[in-house]
PDBQT receptor file of N, H, CA, C and O in Angstrom, charges set to zero:
ATOM      1  N   UNK A   1      31.403  36.459  17.180  1.00  0.00    +0.000 N 
ATOM      2  CA  UNK A   1      32.102  36.975  16.015  1.00  0.00    +0.000 C 
ATOM      3  C   UNK A   1      32.208  35.894  14.944  1.00  0.00    +0.000 C 
ATOM      4  O   UNK A   1      32.543  34.744  15.230  1.00  0.00    +0.000 OA
ATOM      5  N   UNK A   2      31.920  36.281  13.725  1.00  0.00    +0.000 N 
ATOM      6  H   UNK A   2      31.648  37.214  13.493  1.00  0.00    +0.000 HD
ATOM      7  CA  UNK A   2      31.984  35.306  12.643  1.00  0.00    +0.000 C 
ATOM      8  C   UNK A   2      33.437  34.938  12.352  1.00  0.00    +0.000 C 
ATOM      9  O   UNK A   2      34.358  35.718  12.592  1.00  0.00    +0.000 OA
ATOM     10  N   UNK A   3      33.608  33.738  11.832  1.00  0.00    +0.000 N 
ATOM     11  H   UNK A   3      32.859  33.105  11.637  1.00  0.00    +0.000 HD
ATOM     12  CA  UNK A   3      34.949  33.320  11.444  1.00  0.00    +0.000 C 
ATOM     13  C   UNK A   3      35.338  34.094  10.201  1.00  0.00    +0.000 C 
ATOM     14  O   UNK A   3      34.816  33.837   9.116  1.00  0.00    +0.000 OA
ATOM     15  N   UNK A   4      36.251  35.040  10.352  1.00  0.00    +0.000 N 
ATOM     16  H   UNK A   4      36.675  35.249  11.234  1.00  0.00    +0.000 HD
ATOM     17  CA  UNK A   4      36.556  35.969   9.258  1.00  0.00    +0.000 C 
ATOM     18  C   UNK A   4      37.203  35.268   8.076  1.00  0.00    +0.000 C 
ATOM     19  O   UNK A   4      37.068  35.730   6.943  1.00  0.00    +0.000 OA
ATOM     20  N   UNK A   5      37.912  34.150   8.313  1.00  0.00    +0.000 N 
ATOM     21  H   UNK A   5      38.022  33.775   9.234  1.00  0.00    +0.000 HD
ATOM     22  CA  UNK A   5      38.612  33.524   7.189  1.00  0.00    +0.000 C 
ATOM     23  C   UNK A   5      37.638  32.801   6.266  1.00  0.00    +0.000 C 
ATOM     24  O   UNK A   5      37.909  32.662   5.073  1.00  0.00    +0.000 OA
ATOM     25  N   UNK A   6      36.516  32.341   6.796  1.00  0.00    +0.000 N 
ATOM     26  H   UNK A   6      36.297  32.454   7.765  1.00  0.00    +0.000 HD
ATOM     27  CA  UNK A   6      35.596  31.571   5.959  1.00  0.00    +0.000 C 
ATOM     28  C   UNK A   6      34.944  32.423   4.882  1.00  0.00    +0.000 C 
ATOM     29  O   UNK A   6      34.833  31.991   3.734  1.00  0.00    +0.000 OA
ATOM     30  N   UNK A   7      34.513  33.627   5.237  1.00  0.00    +0.000 N 
ATOM     31  H   UNK A   7      34.603  33.978   6.169  1.00  0.00    +0.000 HD
ATOM     32  CA  UNK A   7      33.800  34.412   4.238  1.00  0.00    +0.000 C 
ATOM     33  C   UNK A   7      34.754  34.989   3.205  1.00  0.00    +0.000 C 
ATOM     34  O   UNK A   7      34.311  35.524   2.188  1.00  0.00    +0.000 OA
ATOM     35  N   UNK A   8      36.065  34.889   3.450  1.00  0.00    +0.000 N 
ATOM     36  H   UNK A   8      36.425  34.454   4.276  1.00  0.00    +0.000 HD
ATOM     37  CA  UNK A   8      37.028  35.373   2.463  1.00  0.00    +0.000 C 
ATOM     38  C   UNK A   8      37.383  34.302   1.442  1.00  0.00    +0.000 C 
ATOM     39  O   UNK A   8      37.975  34.594   0.403  1.00  0.00    +0.000 OA
ATOM     40  N   UNK A   9      37.022  33.074   1.740  1.00  0.00    +0.000 N 
ATOM     41  H   UNK A   9      36.541  32.836   2.584  1.00  0.00    +0.000 HD
ATOM     42  CA  UNK A   9      37.308  32.001   0.793  1.00  0.00    +0.000 C 
ATOM     43  C   UNK A   9      36.346  32.083  -0.390  1.00  0.00    +0.000 C 
ATOM     44  O   UNK A   9      35.198  32.504  -0.253  1.00  0.00    +0.000 OA
ATOM     45  N   UNK A  10      36.839  31.675  -1.536  1.00  0.00    +0.000 N 
ATOM     46  H   UNK A  10      37.772  31.333  -1.647  1.00  0.00    +0.000 HD
ATOM     47  CA  UNK A  10      35.936  31.547  -2.678  1.00  0.00    +0.000 C 
ATOM     48  C   UNK A  10      34.923  30.456  -2.349  1.00  0.00    +0.000 C 
ATOM     49  O   UNK A  10      35.180  29.590  -1.512  1.00  0.00    +0.000 OA
ATOM     50  N   UNK A  11      33.786  30.507  -3.005  1.00  0.00    +0.000 N 
ATOM     51  H   UNK A  11      33.578  31.210  -3.685  1.00  0.00    +0.000 HD
ATOM     52  CA  UNK A  11      32.747  29.522  -2.717  1.00  0.00    +0.000 C 
ATOM     53  C   UNK A  11      33.258  28.099  -2.958  1.00  0.00    +0.000 C 
ATOM     54  O   UNK A  11      32.948  27.180  -2.200  1.00  0.00    +0.000 OA
ATOM     55  N   UNK A  12      34.037  27.937  -4.011  1.00  0.00    +0.000 N 
ATOM     56  H   UNK A  12      34.289  28.684  -4.626  1.00  0.00    +0.000 HD
ATOM     57  CA  UNK A  12      34.576  26.611  -4.320  1.00  0.00    +0.000 C 
ATOM     58  C   UNK A  12      35.501  26.121  -3.213  1.00  0.00    +0.000 C 
ATOM     59  O   UNK A  12      35.442  24.960  -2.808  1.00  0.00    +0.000 OA
ATOM     60  N   UNK A  13      36.351  27.014  -2.732  1.00  0.00    +0.000 N 
ATOM     61  H   UNK A  13      36.399  27.957  -3.062  1.00  0.00    +0.000 HD
ATOM     62  CA  UNK A  13      37.251  26.659  -1.636  1.00  0.00    +0.000 C 
ATOM     63  C   UNK A  13      36.453  26.328  -0.380  1.00  0.00    +0.000 C 
ATOM     64  O   UNK A  13      36.795  25.410   0.366  1.00  0.00    +0.000 OA
ATOM     65  N   UNK A  14      35.399  27.081  -0.163  1.00  0.00    +0.000 N 
ATOM     66  H   UNK A  14      35.122  27.827  -0.769  1.00  0.00    +0.000 HD
ATOM     67  CA  UNK A  14      34.569  26.861   1.012  1.00  0.00    +0.000 C 
ATOM     68  C   UNK A  14      33.938  25.476   0.957  1.00  0.00    +0.000 C 
ATOM     69  O   UNK A  14      33.897  24.756   1.955  1.00  0.00    +0.000 OA
ATOM     70  N   UNK A  15      33.440  25.112  -0.241  1.00  0.00    +0.000 N 
ATOM     71  H   UNK A  15      33.473  25.697  -1.052  1.00  0.00    +0.000 HD
ATOM     72  CA  UNK A  15      32.828  23.788  -0.378  1.00  0.00    +0.000 C 
ATOM     73  C   UNK A  15      33.863  22.690  -0.165  1.00  0.00    +0.000 C 
ATOM     74  O   UNK A  15      33.573  21.670   0.459  1.00  0.00    +0.000 OA
ATOM     75  N   UNK A  16      35.068  22.902  -0.683  1.00  0.00    +0.000 N 
ATOM     76  H   UNK A  16      35.303  23.731  -1.190  1.00  0.00    +0.000 HD
ATOM     77  CA  UNK A  16      36.129  21.916  -0.478  1.00  0.00    +0.000 C 
ATOM     78  C   UNK A  16      36.470  21.805   1.001  1.00  0.00    +0.000 C 
ATOM     79  O   UNK A  16      36.647  20.707   1.528  1.00  0.00    +0.000 OA
ATOM     80  N   UNK A  17      36.559  22.958   1.665  1.00  0.00    +0.000 N 
ATOM     81  H   UNK A  17      36.415  23.850   1.236  1.00  0.00    +0.000 HD
ATOM     82  CA  UNK A  17      36.841  22.981   3.098  1.00  0.00    +0.000 C 
ATOM     83  C   UNK A  17      35.772  22.210   3.867  1.00  0.00    +0.000 C 
ATOM     84  O   UNK A  17      36.085  21.395   4.735  1.00  0.00    +0.000 OA
ATOM     85  N   UNK A  18      34.515  22.474   3.541  1.00  0.00    +0.000 N 
ATOM     86  H   UNK A  18      34.261  23.136   2.836  1.00  0.00    +0.000 HD
ATOM     87  CA  UNK A  18      33.425  21.825   4.258  1.00  0.00    +0.000 C 
ATOM     88  C   UNK A  18      33.405  20.329   3.978  1.00  0.00    +0.000 C 
ATOM     89  O   UNK A  18      33.157  19.521   4.872  1.00  0.00    +0.000 OA
ATOM     90  N   UNK A  19      33.674  19.966   2.709  1.00  0.00    +0.000 N 
ATOM     91  H   UNK A  19      33.876  20.623   1.982  1.00  0.00    +0.000 HD
ATOM     92  CA  UNK A  19      33.678  18.548   2.361  1.00  0.00    +0.000 C 
ATOM     93  C   UNK A  19      34.764  17.811   3.143  1.00  0.00    +0.000 C 
ATOM     94  O   UNK A  19      34.531  16.723   3.671  1.00  0.00    +0.000 OA
ATOM     95  N   UNK A  20      35.950  18.412   3.213  1.00  0.00    +0.000 N 
ATOM     96  H   UNK A  20      36.140  19.295   2.785  1.00  0.00    +0.000 HD
ATOM     97  CA  UNK A  20      37.042  17.793   3.961  1.00  0.00    +0.000 C 
ATOM     98  C   UNK A  20      36.705  17.681   5.440  1.00  0.00    +0.000 C 
ATOM     99  O   UNK A  20      36.988  16.667   6.078  1.00  0.00    +0.000 OA
ATOM    100  N   UNK A  21      36.106  18.722   5.971  1.00  0.00    +0.000 N 
ATOM    101  H   UNK A  21      35.876  19.546   5.453  1.00  0.00    +0.000 HD
ATOM    102  CA  UNK A  21      35.723  18.728   7.384  1.00  0.00    +0.000 C 
ATOM    103  C   UNK A  21      34.673  17.659   7.647  1.00  0.00    +0.000 C 
ATOM    104  O   UNK A  21      34.654  17.019   8.698  1.00  0.00    +0.000 OA
ATOM    105  N   UNK A  22      33.795  17.485   6.654  1.00  0.00    +0.000 N 
ATOM    106  H   UNK A  22      33.810  18.005   5.800  1.00  0.00    +0.000 HD
ATOM    107  CA  UNK A  22      32.708  16.521   6.787  1.00  0.00    +0.000 C 
ATOM    108  C   UNK A  22      33.236  15.091   6.764  1.00  0.00    +0.000 C 
ATOM    109  O   UNK A  22      32.763  14.236   7.513  1.00  0.00    +0.000 OA
ATOM    110  N   UNK A  23      34.214  14.837   5.905  1.00  0.00    +0.000 N 
ATOM    111  H   UNK A  23      34.598  15.531   5.296  1.00  0.00    +0.000 HD
ATOM    112  CA  UNK A  23      34.679  13.467   5.709  1.00  0.00    +0.000 C 
ATOM    113  C   UNK A  23      35.811  13.081   6.653  1.00  0.00    +0.000 C 
ATOM    114  O   UNK A  23      36.073  11.899   6.879  1.00  0.00    +0.000 OA
ATOM    115  N   UNK A  24      36.476  14.095   7.198  1.00  0.00    +0.000 N 
ATOM    116  H   UNK A  24      36.263  15.054   7.015  1.00  0.00    +0.000 HD
ATOM    117  CA  UNK A  24      37.655  13.803   8.013  1.00  0.00    +0.000 C 
ATOM    118  C   UNK A  24      37.263  13.404   9.423  1.00  0.00    +0.000 C 
ATOM    119  O   UNK A  24      36.487  14.096  10.081  1.00  0.00    +0.000 OA
ATOM    120  N   UNK A  25      37.796  12.299   9.877  1.00  0.00    +0.000 N 
ATOM    121  H   UNK A  25      38.426  11.736   9.342  1.00  0.00    +0.000 HD
ATOM    122  CA  UNK A  25      37.562  11.892  11.262  1.00  0.00    +0.000 C 
ATOM    123  C   UNK A  25      38.872  11.384  11.838  1.00  0.00    +0.000 C 
ATOM    124  O   UNK A  25      39.370  10.343  11.410  1.00  0.00    +0.000 OA
ATOM    125  N   UNK A  26      39.433  12.093  12.792  1.00  0.00    +0.000 N 
ATOM    126  H   UNK A  26      39.029  12.939  13.140  1.00  0.00    +0.000 HD
ATOM    127  CA  UNK A  26      40.706  11.654  13.354  1.00  0.00    +0.000 C 
ATOM    128  C   UNK A  26      40.526  10.376  14.173  1.00  0.00    +0.000 C 
ATOM    129  O   UNK A  26      39.773  10.358  15.146  1.00  0.00    +0.000 OA
ATOM    130  N   UNK A  27      41.212   9.324  13.781  1.00  0.00    +0.000 N 
ATOM    131  H   UNK A  27      41.824   9.339  12.990  1.00  0.00    +0.000 HD
ATOM    132  CA  UNK A  27      41.199   8.089  14.563  1.00  0.00    +0.000 C 
ATOM    133  C   UNK A  27      42.646   7.756  14.911  1.00  0.00    +0.000 C 
ATOM    134  O   UNK A  27      43.389   7.222  14.087  1.00  0.00    +0.000 OA
ATOM    135  N   UNK A  28      43.026   8.072  16.114  1.00  0.00    +0.000 N 
ATOM    136  H   UNK A  28      42.423   8.506  16.783  1.00  0.00    +0.000 HD
ATOM    137  CA  UNK A  28      44.392   7.800  16.542  1.00  0.00    +0.000 C 
ATOM    138  C   UNK A  28      44.439   6.451  17.261  1.00  0.00    +0.000 C 
ATOM    139  O   UNK A  28      43.461   6.020  17.872  1.00  0.00    +0.000 OA
ATOM    140  N   UNK A  29      45.585   5.803  17.176  1.00  0.00    +0.000 N 
ATOM    141  H   UNK A  29      46.380   6.152  16.680  1.00  0.00    +0.000 HD
ATOM    142  CA  UNK A  29      45.741   4.523  17.872  1.00  0.00    +0.000 C 
ATOM    143  C   UNK A  29      45.586   4.704  19.379  1.00  0.00    +0.000 C 
ATOM    144  O   UNK A  29      45.155   3.796  20.089  1.00  0.00    +0.000 OA
ATOM    145  N   UNK A  30      45.944   5.890  19.848  1.00  0.00    +0.000 N 
ATOM    146  H   UNK A  30      46.294   6.628  19.271  1.00  0.00    +0.000 HD
ATOM    147  CA  UNK A  30      45.919   6.140  21.291  1.00  0.00    +0.000 C 
ATOM    148  C   UNK A  30      44.510   6.367  21.822  1.00  0.00    +0.000 C 
ATOM    149  O   UNK A  30      44.307   6.449  23.034  1.00  0.00    +0.000 OA
ATOM    150  N   UNK A  31      43.543   6.468  20.927  1.00  0.00    +0.000 N 
ATOM    151  H   UNK A  31      43.708   6.402  19.943  1.00  0.00    +0.000 HD
ATOM    152  CA  UNK A  31      42.171   6.732  21.376  1.00  0.00    +0.000 C 
ATOM    153  C   UNK A  31      41.609   5.538  22.143  1.00  0.00    +0.000 C 
ATOM    154  O   UNK A  31      41.819   4.382  21.775  1.00  0.00    +0.000 OA
ATOM    155  N   UNK A  32      40.894   5.849  23.213  1.00  0.00    +0.000 N 
ATOM    156  H   UNK A  32      40.723   6.787  23.512  1.00  0.00    +0.000 HD
ATOM    157  CA  UNK A  32      40.182   4.793  23.925  1.00  0.00    +0.000 C 
ATOM    158  C   UNK A  32      38.897   4.498  23.161  1.00  0.00    +0.000 C 
ATOM    159  O   UNK A  32      38.472   5.312  22.341  1.00  0.00    +0.000 OA
ATOM    160  N   UNK A  33      38.269   3.347  23.414  1.00  0.00    +0.000 N 
ATOM    161  H   UNK A  33      38.615   2.686  24.080  1.00  0.00    +0.000 HD
ATOM    162  CA  UNK A  33      36.990   3.046  22.738  1.00  0.00    +0.000 C 
ATOM    163  C   UNK A  33      35.942   4.137  22.959  1.00  0.00    +0.000 C 
ATOM    164  O   UNK A  33      35.164   4.449  22.058  1.00  0.00    +0.000 OA
ATOM    165  N   UNK A  34      35.928   4.712  24.162  1.00  0.00    +0.000 N 
ATOM    166  H   UNK A  34      36.561   4.458  24.894  1.00  0.00    +0.000 HD
ATOM    167  CA  UNK A  34      34.958   5.781  24.436  1.00  0.00    +0.000 C 
ATOM    168  C   UNK A  34      35.228   6.990  23.550  1.00  0.00    +0.000 C 
ATOM    169  O   UNK A  34      34.298   7.612  23.037  1.00  0.00    +0.000 OA
ATOM    170  N   UNK A  35      36.512   7.320  23.373  1.00  0.00    +0.000 N 
ATOM    171  H   UNK A  35      37.267   6.814  23.790  1.00  0.00    +0.000 HD
ATOM    172  CA  UNK A  35      36.871   8.458  22.522  1.00  0.00    +0.000 C 
ATOM    173  C   UNK A  35      36.501   8.187  21.068  1.00  0.00    +0.000 C 
ATOM    174  O   UNK A  35      36.089   9.097  20.348  1.00  0.00    +0.000 OA
ATOM    175  N   UNK A  36      36.647   6.946  20.640  1.00  0.00    +0.000 N 
ATOM    176  H   UNK A  36      36.982   6.207  21.225  1.00  0.00    +0.000 HD
ATOM    177  CA  UNK A  36      36.267   6.593  19.269  1.00  0.00    +0.000 C 
ATOM    178  C   UNK A  36      34.765   6.783  19.056  1.00  0.00    +0.000 C 
ATOM    179  O   UNK A  36      34.329   7.303  18.029  1.00  0.00    +0.000 OA
ATOM    180  N   UNK A  37      33.990   6.353  20.043  1.00  0.00    +0.000 N 
ATOM    181  H   UNK A  37      34.345   5.931  20.877  1.00  0.00    +0.000 HD
ATOM    182  CA  UNK A  37      32.537   6.517  19.956  1.00  0.00    +0.000 C 
ATOM    183  C   UNK A  37      32.180   7.997  19.904  1.00  0.00    +0.000 C 
ATOM    184  O   UNK A  37      31.345   8.413  19.101  1.00  0.00    +0.000 OA
ATOM    185  N   UNK A  38      32.819   8.790  20.764  1.00  0.00    +0.000 N 
ATOM    186  H   UNK A  38      33.497   8.452  21.416  1.00  0.00    +0.000 HD
ATOM    187  CA  UNK A  38      32.558  10.235  20.796  1.00  0.00    +0.000 C 
ATOM    188  C   UNK A  38      32.951  10.886  19.474  1.00  0.00    +0.000 C 
ATOM    189  O   UNK A  38      32.235  11.751  18.970  1.00  0.00    +0.000 OA
ATOM    190  N   UNK A  39      34.080  10.474  18.915  1.00  0.00    +0.000 N 
ATOM    191  H   UNK A  39      34.662   9.771  19.324  1.00  0.00    +0.000 HD
ATOM    192  CA  UNK A  39      34.549  11.023  17.643  1.00  0.00    +0.000 C 
ATOM    193  C   UNK A  39      33.565  10.690  16.524  1.00  0.00    +0.000 C 
ATOM    194  O   UNK A  39      33.262  11.540  15.687  1.00  0.00    +0.000 OA
ATOM    195  N   UNK A  40      33.074   9.465  16.510  1.00  0.00    +0.000 N 
ATOM    196  H   UNK A  40      33.320   8.775  17.190  1.00  0.00    +0.000 HD
ATOM    197  CA  UNK A  40      32.101   9.052  15.496  1.00  0.00    +0.000 C 
ATOM    198  C   UNK A  40      30.805   9.838  15.651  1.00  0.00    +0.000 C 
ATOM    199  O   UNK A  40      30.167  10.206  14.664  1.00  0.00    +0.000 OA
ATOM    200  N   UNK A  41      30.421  10.093  16.909  1.00  0.00    +0.000 N 
ATOM    201  H   UNK A  41      30.939   9.794  17.711  1.00  0.00    +0.000 HD
ATOM    202  CA  UNK A  41      29.208  10.865  17.168  1.00  0.00    +0.000 C 
ATOM    203  C   UNK A  41      29.359  12.294  16.645  1.00  0.00    +0.000 C 
ATOM    204  O   UNK A  41      28.437  12.847  16.045  1.00  0.00    +0.000 OA
ATOM    205  N   UNK A  42      30.535  12.884  16.881  1.00  0.00    +0.000 N 
ATOM    206  H   UNK A  42      31.284  12.434  17.368  1.00  0.00    +0.000 HD
ATOM    207  CA  UNK A  42      30.784  14.242  16.397  1.00  0.00    +0.000 C 
ATOM    208  C   UNK A  42      30.743  14.285  14.875  1.00  0.00    +0.000 C 
ATOM    209  O   UNK A  42      30.234  15.243  14.292  1.00  0.00    +0.000 OA
ATOM    210  N   UNK A  43      31.281  13.245  14.226  1.00  0.00    +0.000 N 
ATOM    211  H   UNK A  43      31.695  12.467  14.699  1.00  0.00    +0.000 HD
ATOM    212  CA  UNK A  43      31.249  13.191  12.765  1.00  0.00    +0.000 C 
ATOM    213  C   UNK A  43      29.801  13.137  12.275  1.00  0.00    +0.000 C 
ATOM    214  O   UNK A  43      29.442  13.816  11.312  1.00  0.00    +0.000 OA
ATOM    215  N   UNK A  44      28.975  12.331  12.938  1.00  0.00    +0.000 N 
ATOM    216  H   UNK A  44      29.267  11.780  13.720  1.00  0.00    +0.000 HD
ATOM    217  CA  UNK A  44      27.569  12.237  12.549  1.00  0.00    +0.000 C 
ATOM    218  C   UNK A  44      26.862  13.577  12.751  1.00  0.00    +0.000 C 
ATOM    219  O   UNK A  44      26.032  13.976  11.934  1.00  0.00    +0.000 OA
ATOM    220  N   UNK A  45      27.197  14.272  13.845  1.00  0.00    +0.000 N 
ATOM    221  H   UNK A  45      27.871  13.948  14.509  1.00  0.00    +0.000 HD
ATOM    222  CA  UNK A  45      26.606  15.586  14.094  1.00  0.00    +0.000 C 
ATOM    223  C   UNK A  45      26.983  16.560  12.981  1.00  0.00    +0.000 C 
ATOM    224  O   UNK A  45      26.144  17.327  12.510  1.00  0.00    +0.000 OA
ATOM    225  N   UNK A  46      28.260  16.528  12.559  1.00  0.00    +0.000 N 
ATOM    226  H   UNK A  46      28.942  15.905  12.942  1.00  0.00    +0.000 HD
ATOM    227  CA  UNK A  46      28.702  17.400  11.475  1.00  0.00    +0.000 C 
ATOM    228  C   UNK A  46      27.971  17.060  10.183  1.00  0.00    +0.000 C 
ATOM    229  O   UNK A  46      27.540  17.951   9.451  1.00  0.00    +0.000 OA
ATOM    230  N   UNK A  47      27.835  15.753   9.907  1.00  0.00    +0.000 N 
ATOM    231  H   UNK A  47      28.186  15.030  10.502  1.00  0.00    +0.000 HD
ATOM    232  CA  UNK A  47      27.132  15.334   8.692  1.00  0.00    +0.000 C 
ATOM    233  C   UNK A  47      25.692  15.852   8.702  1.00  0.00    +0.000 C 
ATOM    234  O   UNK A  47      25.189  16.345   7.692  1.00  0.00    +0.000 OA
ATOM    235  N   UNK A  48      25.048  15.732   9.848  1.00  0.00    +0.000 N 
ATOM    236  H   UNK A  48      25.457  15.332  10.669  1.00  0.00    +0.000 HD
ATOM    237  CA  UNK A  48      23.660  16.188   9.960  1.00  0.00    +0.000 C 
ATOM    238  C   UNK A  48      23.568  17.694   9.740  1.00  0.00    +0.000 C 
ATOM    239  O   UNK A  48      22.649  18.177   9.079  1.00  0.00    +0.000 OA
ATOM    240  N   UNK A  49      24.532  18.438  10.302  1.00  0.00    +0.000 N 
ATOM    241  H   UNK A  49      25.279  18.046  10.839  1.00  0.00    +0.000 HD
ATOM    242  CA  UNK A  49      24.526  19.892  10.139  1.00  0.00    +0.000 C 
ATOM    243  C   UNK A  49      24.695  20.274   8.678  1.00  0.00    +0.000 C 
ATOM    244  O   UNK A  49      23.958  21.115   8.163  1.00  0.00    +0.000 OA
ATOM    245  N   UNK A  50      25.673  19.651   8.002  1.00  0.00    +0.000 N 
ATOM    246  H   UNK A  50      26.272  18.967   8.420  1.00  0.00    +0.000 HD
ATOM    247  CA  UNK A  50      25.905  19.970   6.594  1.00  0.00    +0.000 C 
ATOM    248  C   UNK A  50      24.716  19.553   5.741  1.00  0.00    +0.000 C 
ATOM    249  O   UNK A  50      24.355  20.242   4.788  1.00  0.00    +0.000 OA
ATOM    250  N   UNK A  51      24.107  18.418   6.089  1.00  0.00    +0.000 N 
ATOM    251  H   UNK A  51      24.401  17.858   6.864  1.00  0.00    +0.000 HD
ATOM    252  CA  UNK A  51      22.959  17.940   5.315  1.00  0.00    +0.000 C 
ATOM    253  C   UNK A  51      21.816  18.947   5.419  1.00  0.00    +0.000 C 
ATOM    254  O   UNK A  51      21.084  19.172   4.455  1.00  0.00    +0.000 OA
ATOM    255  N   UNK A  52      21.673  19.547   6.595  1.00  0.00    +0.000 N 
ATOM    256  H   UNK A  52      22.267  19.364   7.378  1.00  0.00    +0.000 HD
ATOM    257  CA  UNK A  52      20.596  20.514   6.811  1.00  0.00    +0.000 C 
ATOM    258  C   UNK A  52      20.848  21.805   6.037  1.00  0.00    +0.000 C 
ATOM    259  O   UNK A  52      19.943  22.322   5.382  1.00  0.00    +0.000 OA
ATOM    260  N   UNK A  53      22.073  22.328   6.108  1.00  0.00    +0.000 N 
ATOM    261  H   UNK A  53      22.808  21.907   6.640  1.00  0.00    +0.000 HD
ATOM    262  CA  UNK A  53      22.350  23.642   5.538  1.00  0.00    +0.000 C 
ATOM    263  C   UNK A  53      22.932  23.592   4.133  1.00  0.00    +0.000 C 
ATOM    264  O   UNK A  53      22.808  24.555   3.377  1.00  0.00    +0.000 OA
ATOM    265  N   UNK A  54      23.566  22.478   3.776  1.00  0.00    +0.000 N 
ATOM    266  H   UNK A  54      23.667  21.696   4.390  1.00  0.00    +0.000 HD
ATOM    267  CA  UNK A  54      24.171  22.346   2.442  1.00  0.00    +0.000 C 
ATOM    268  C   UNK A  54      23.824  20.982   1.854  1.00  0.00    +0.000 C 
ATOM    269  O   UNK A  54      24.705  20.144   1.662  1.00  0.00    +0.000 OA
ATOM    270  N   UNK A  55      22.535  20.758   1.567  1.00  0.00    +0.000 N 
ATOM    271  H   UNK A  55      21.820  21.439   1.724  1.00  0.00    +0.000 HD
ATOM    272  CA  UNK A  55      22.112  19.422   1.115  1.00  0.00    +0.000 C 
ATOM    273  C   UNK A  55      22.799  18.977  -0.173  1.00  0.00    +0.000 C 
ATOM    274  O   UNK A  55      22.945  17.778  -0.412  1.00  0.00    +0.000 OA
ATOM    275  N   UNK A  56      23.226  19.937  -1.012  1.00  0.00    +0.000 N 
ATOM    276  H   UNK A  56      23.108  20.911  -0.818  1.00  0.00    +0.000 HD
ATOM    277  CA  UNK A  56      23.869  19.553  -2.270  1.00  0.00    +0.000 C 
ATOM    278  C   UNK A  56      25.264  18.976  -2.040  1.00  0.00    +0.000 C 
ATOM    279  O   UNK A  56      25.811  18.315  -2.923  1.00  0.00    +0.000 OA
ATOM    280  N   UNK A  57      25.846  19.217  -0.865  1.00  0.00    +0.000 N 
ATOM    281  H   UNK A  57      25.402  19.754  -0.147  1.00  0.00    +0.000 HD
ATOM    282  CA  UNK A  57      27.189  18.711  -0.582  1.00  0.00    +0.000 C 
ATOM    283  C   UNK A  57      27.164  17.286  -0.047  1.00  0.00    +0.000 C 
ATOM    284  O   UNK A  57      28.131  16.538  -0.198  1.00  0.00    +0.000 OA
ATOM    285  N   UNK A  58      26.053  16.918   0.577  1.00  0.00    +0.000 N 
ATOM    286  H   UNK A  58      25.268  17.525   0.699  1.00  0.00    +0.000 HD
ATOM    287  CA  UNK A  58      25.982  15.611   1.228  1.00  0.00    +0.000 C 
ATOM    288  C   UNK A  58      25.049  14.713   0.438  1.00  0.00    +0.000 C 
ATOM    289  O   UNK A  58      23.856  14.989   0.312  1.00  0.00    +0.000 OA
ATOM    290  N   UNK A  59      25.603  13.643  -0.086  1.00  0.00    +0.000 N 
ATOM    291  H   UNK A  59      26.572  13.419   0.016  1.00  0.00    +0.000 HD
ATOM    292  CA  UNK A  59      24.772  12.709  -0.861  1.00  0.00    +0.000 C 
ATOM    293  C   UNK A  59      24.234  11.637   0.051  1.00  0.00    +0.000 C 
ATOM    294  O   UNK A  59      23.510  10.749  -0.399  1.00  0.00    +0.000 OA
TER     295      UNK A  59
């Protein structure tokens, strides 16, 4: 099932949402080094996905 809230957003809001999701990376003090590496990997995966589907958003 598609995420119903996303297609209801205006395109501008959607781009803002995606940009925030792309740039945001939770780094908590409680994270272990392994969790930090995993978090960074997930961020890179998100960047790659956005670059593929929304190249104008990722410089």
